[in-house]
C-alpha positions in Angstrom: -0.1 12.5 3.1 0.3 10.7 6.4 -1.4 7.7 7.3 -2.5 7.1 11.0 0.4 4.9 12.3 -1.9 2.4 14.1 -3.8 2.1 10.8 -0.7 1.5 8.8 0.4 -1.6 11.1 -3.0 -3.5 10.4 -3.0 -2.6 6.6 -1.5 -5.5 4.3 -1.0 -6.1 0.7 -4.4 -7.4 -0.5 -2.3 -9.7 -3.0 0.5 -11.4 -0.7 -0.5 -10.1 2.7 2.8 -8.4 3.6 3.0 -5.3 5.5 2.8 -2.0 3.5 5.2 0.9 4.1 4.2 4.4 3.3 5.7 6.7 0.6 4.7 10.4 -0.5 1.6 9.2 -2.4 1.5 5.4 -2.3 1.3 2.4 0.2 4.1 0.0 -1.1 4.0 -3.7 -0.4 7.2 -4.7 1.5 7.5 -8.2 -0.3 10.3 -8.0 -2.6 8.3 -10.7 -4.7 5.3 -8.7 -5.1 5.8 -4.9 -4.5 2.6 -3.6 -5.5 2.0 0.2 -4.9 -1.3 1.0 -4.0 -2.6 5.0 -4.3 -3.9 7.1 -1.8 -6.7 9.4 -3.1 -8.0 12.2 -0.8 -6.3 10.5 2.5 -7.8 7.2 1.8 -6.2 4.1 0.8 -7.2 2.2 -2.3 -6.3 -1.4 -1.4 -7.6 -2.8 -4.7 -5.3 -5.2 -6.5 -7.0 -3.8 -9.7 -5.9 -0.2 -8.8 -2.4 -0.9 -7.8 0.6 0.1 -9.7 3.1 -2.9 -11.0 6.7 -2.7 -10.1 8.9 -1.2 -12.5 
């Protein structure tokens, strides 16, 4: 998976509005207080709080 860098710059966590970073199959919130991980399905980020994985 590879999100266009221009898009990644404008994506923000829907919960806390912190920037997101790309991992192998998720976009992860960079805030240490939040840390939600949003799935990417078929190359499309699913930026819905209800679909996010909570930090361990």
